[in-house]
C-alpha positions as CSV (number, residue, x, y, z in Angstrom):
1,M,109.5,56.5,97.0
2,G,109.8,58.1,93.6
3,M,112.4,60.4,92.1
4,C,111.4,63.7,93.4
5,L,114.7,65.5,93.3
6,P,116.6,66.2,90.0
7,C,119.9,65.2,91.6
8,L,118.7,61.6,92.0
9,G,118.7,61.0,88.3
10,G,116.2,60.7,85.5
11,A,115.4,64.4,85.5
12,V,118.6,65.4,83.7
13,D,116.7,65.1,80.4
14,E,114.1,67.6,81.6
15,V,116.4,70.4,82.4
16,V,115.6,73.4,80.2
17,V,118.6,75.3,78.8
18,T,118.1,79.1,78.8
19,P,118.9,80.8,75.5
20,D,121.6,83.5,75.3
21,P,120.5,87.0,76.3
22,E,120.3,88.4,72.7
23,T,117.9,85.6,71.6
24,R,115.9,86.0,74.8
25,R,115.6,89.7,74.2
26,R,114.4,89.2,70.6
27,H,111.8,86.7,71.7
28,L,110.5,89.0,74.4
29,A,110.4,91.9,72.0
30,E,108.4,89.8,69.5
31,A,106.0,88.7,72.2
32,A,105.5,92.3,73.3
33,E,104.7,93.4,69.7
34,K,102.2,90.6,69.4
35,R,100.5,91.5,72.6
36,K,100.4,95.2,71.6
37,K,98.9,94.3,68.3
38,E,96.3,92.1,69.9
39,T,95.4,94.8,72.4
40,N,95.0,97.4,69.7
41,Y,92.7,95.3,67.6
42,R,90.7,93.7,70.4
43,G,87.1,93.2,69.2
44,V,87.9,94.2,65.6
45,K,87.1,91.5,63.0
46,N,89.2,93.0,60.1
47,P,92.2,95.0,61.4
48,E,93.5,95.6,57.8
49,A,90.2,97.5,57.0
50,V,90.6,99.6,60.1
51,E,94.2,100.5,59.0
52,R,93.0,101.4,55.5
53,K,90.2,103.6,56.9
54,K,92.7,105.3,59.3
55,K,95.2,106.1,56.5
56,K,92.4,107.4,54.2
57,Q,91.1,109.7,57.0
58,E,94.6,111.0,57.6
59,E,95.0,111.7,53.9
60,I,91.7,113.5,53.8
61,E,92.7,115.6,56.8
62,K,96.1,116.4,55.3
63,Q,94.4,117.5,52.0
64,A,92.0,119.7,54.0
65,M,94.8,121.3,55.9
66,S,96.9,122.0,52.8
67,T,94.0,123.5,50.8
68,S,92.7,125.7,53.7
69,T,96.1,127.2,54.4
70,S,97.3,127.7,50.9
71,G,93.9,128.8,49.4
72,G,93.4,131.9,51.5
73,G,89.7,131.7,50.8
74,G,87.0,130.5,53.1
75,L,84.9,132.5,55.5
76,K,85.6,136.2,56.0
77,W,84.6,138.3,58.9
78,Q,82.5,141.4,58.3
79,V,82.2,144.0,61.0
80,G,79.5,146.3,60.4
């Protein structure tokens, strides 16, 4: 008969002490961020390149919006 119950001795060294709630929360938040990042870039070889392209596209859209609203030019309707 082996030692199958922790109260019989020997298993005292194997008891895992749980960290305080703040440390645990921090670790859980870090793990959640890591999972979120992995999910967002699933199947992407170079996530940094994707971020650069996304930022560049946003800048282009921002410029297009600012020039179209302030310029006043563009297409004009003619009824005739």
